[in-house]
N, C-alpha and C positions, 0 to 999 in steps of 0.2 A: 683957413689961414694958419701958417706954421708959427708955433710959439717960438719967439726968438730965444727965450731962455733954454728951451729944449735943444734948439739948433746949436747954440753956443756950447752946451754941454756935450753934444754929439761930436762936435769938431774937436773939442779939447780931449775927449776920450779917445778918438781915433788917433790923435797925435801921440798919445801916451800908450796906446795899445801895444806896440812892440815891446816896450819896457815891461808892461804888465805880464805879457805872455812869457817873456824871458825869466821873470821872477818865478812865475807859477811853474814853468817847466823845470827849472832847477830844483824847486821844492818837491815836485811830484814825479819827475822822470817819465811823464806821459804827455804826449801831444794832445790827445783827446781830452784828458782831464784838465790840462792847462787851459785849453780853449773853453771848456765848460766853466772853469773858475773865472776867466776873463769875462765871459758872458754874464755870470752872476754878479760880478763887480759892476758891470754896466747897469744892470737892473737896479742895484742898490743906489748907484749914483743918480740915475735918471729919476728915481722916485723919492730921493732925499728931499725933505721939505726945506732945508736950508742949504745955502751954498758954502762949501768949505773954504776956509781962508787960503789953504794951499791944495789945489786940485791934485797935484802930483802926490803929495803926502797922503791925502785921503784915499786915492785910488790904490797906491802902493800898499797902504795898511790894509785896505779892504781885501785886495787879492791875496795878500799874505794870510789873513785870517781864514779866508775861504779855503785856501790851499792846505793850511794846517789841519783844518777839520777833515778834509778829504784824506790827507796823509795818515791821520790816525786810524781811519777805517780801512785804508788800503793795506796797512801793515798785516792785518789778519789775512787778507786775500793773498798776499805775497808769501806768507808762511805756508799756504796750501798750494802754491804754484808748482807745476810739474817741471822738475829740472832746474837748471840755473835761470835766474831772472835778470834780464837786462832792461835798461830804459828803452822806450820807443825811440828809434833812430830819428835824429833831426839833421836834415841836410844843410840847413842854413838858419842862422840865428837872425831874427828880424830886427833885433836891437843892436845898435852900434854906438860906441862911445870911444873916440880915439884916445882919451886920457886913461881908459881902463881896458884897452884892447887885450892886453896879455891876460889880465884876470878873467875877462869874459871868455876868451878862447879856452884857457886851461880848465875853467870851471864847467865848461860844457862837455868835456870829454867823458866817455863812458866810465873810465877809471875813476874820475873825480866824482861823478854822480853815484857810482857804487860805493865809494868811500863815504859819501854823505848819508847813505842808508844806515850806517852804524850810529848815527846821531839820533837823539830824540827829536820829535817834530819841532819843539821850541828851539833846541840847539841848532837845528838845520836852518830854520828861518832866520835866526839871529846871525848865523855865519854868512848865509847868502846875502842878506841885506847889508851887512857890515863889510865883509871882505870882498864880495864880488861887485856890489853896486855902490858901495861907499856911503851909505846912509849914516846919519848921525844917531847917537844913542837916544835922544829925545824922540825922534821919528820911529826908531825901532821899538822903543818902549810902548808907544801908542799902537803900533802894529800888532804886537804880540800880547798886549795886556799885562805887562810886568813893569816893575820899576826900572829906572835906569841902572841902578846898582845891580839888580838881578840880571839884567841884560848883559852887563859887563862880565858878570860871573859866567853866564851862559856862553858868551863869546870866548872867554879864556878856555873853558872846558872843550868847546867845539874845536878851537884852533889846536889845542893839544892833541885831540884825537886825529884831526886831519893831518897835522904835521908828522905824526907817527907813521902814517901810511901814505903820505903824499906821493903820487906817481911821478916818475921821471920821464921827461920827453926830450928828444933832440932839440937843442936850443935853436938851431937854424931850421926854420920851417921849410925853406927851399930844399934842404937836404932830406928832410922827412918825405916830402912829396916825390923827390927824385928816386929815393930808395923804394917807396911804395910802387912807383911806376915800373921800376926794374923787376920787383917781385911779381907784379901782375903780368908783365911781359913773359917772365919765365913760366908762370902758370899757364898762360895761353899757349905757349910753345911746348909745354910738356917737359920742360927742362928741370928735372928733379935736382940735379947737381947744383944748378944756379940758385934754385929755391933754398936748398939746404944751406948754402953759403951765406944767405941773408937772414938766417934764423939764429937767435941767441941760443946758447947751449941749453938754457933752462926755459926756453920759450913755452908759452902755454897757448893752446887753442881750445876755446870754450864756446859752446853753442847754446842758444836759447831758442827752443822750438815750442815750448809750452805744452808738449804732448799733442800738438795740432799740425805738425809737419814733420817730414823726415829730419832726423837728428844727425847731421854730418859728424859732429864731434862734441859730445857733451863735455868732456874734459880730457885733454891729452897734454902731457908735459914732457919736454925734452925735444931737441932738434930731430932726433931719429924718429920718434913717435909722430910728431907733427908732420914731418916730411912724408911719412908713410900714409897718413890721412890724405894729404894733398895729392900724392901720387895716385891714390884710389879715386879721388874726385876728378882729376884731370880728364881721363877717358870718359867718365860718366857724363860730365858736362859737355864734352865734345859730341857725344852721341845724340844729345837732345838739342844740339845747335845753340847752346847757351852763349849769351853775349855778356862780356864783362866790361864795365867802364869804370875808370878811375873817378872818384868823387869824394870830396870831404864828407866825413860822417862825424857829427858831434865835434866839429872843430879840429879833427885829426884826419890824417890820410885814411881813405877807405875805398870801398868798391861796391858797385851795384851789379848784381847778377840777374839777367832776364832770360826767359826762354825765347825760342825763335819767333814767337808772336809778340814779344815785348812784355809779356807778363812777368811781374816781379817774383823772383824766387828767393833771393837772400841778399842781406846787407852785411858787409864785413867792415869792421873797424880795426885799425892797427895802432898799437902803441909802439913807437919807434924811439930808441935811445942807443947811444954808443955805436951808431952805425949799423944796427941790426934790428930786426923785428922782435920785440919782447913779448907781445901778446896779440893774438888774433881773436876777436870776438865776432861770432856770426849770429845774426838774428834771422830766423826762418819762420817764426810764429806769424801766421797771416794776420792775426788781430793787431800786430804791431807794425804791419807794413802797409795796410790799406790806406792810410792817410797820405802815402807817397805816390802810389800809382795802382792800377789794377793788378791784382795778385794772381800769379799762376797757380795751377793745381800741382803742387810739388809732389804729391803722391803719384799722380799720373806720370809726371816727368821721371820719377824714380823707377816706375815700372818700365817705361820706355828705355831708360838707360840700362836696365838689366837685360833687355832683349838682345 
């Protein structure tokens, strides 16, 4: 016979699961670690001897505490990471809140998540809970184990850091998507001139391969340099029959690159502002792509492209 209390808890948890994942992902920048944090939160909820007055507050606080602990240990690993480190790409946010749609979308971008990396784990948690999800300071204090006054100070410091480096995006999302589509059409067609015209003068192209895949572009700056990299990649991708599809990545325009068999090769995310591409971030590390689809052997593809 099924315990009705367990059933009720499971239903409540599933209803809040998208919110919990979204909190954990913004704190950790990792899909796999966020899913682990959500699972640990369920175990603590399911085995709690008492029923919390507010299930949402309890679960949000629990997943935040779990994520903070993971984040503290993750910092050491990231310091030893080979090359630039980017968050694991997320193609769709499971949590939606029409009243906070803008905050949710902008906070999901790779640029925003990288900016949060500059904060301490506590500052990051307070900022995410307050600025992104709109929690009150009493709930935040419970989540991070600090007084309300301390949380307000953490929020001020975090906001100051974030405001100093806040990324700019094209305000009109339709214009962002249209420009990204034109950019990828030019890439498919091998039109270097059209590509170059869509790049900011100081555009950056930065790649995360983690030492585990070919590195298309660890870091290039300037329209000429980035156009040169793209011009090199065009015929290589054509020789291996690569397919490129437009798809949002972390709430911003992006692209998915697959080999002829459908294996995932690379994910690209674009920062677009002032009618041009400001930044191109590429993720090739197979460890960061496996949650999306089967991953191609990028080294084999590179050898084929060189023949």
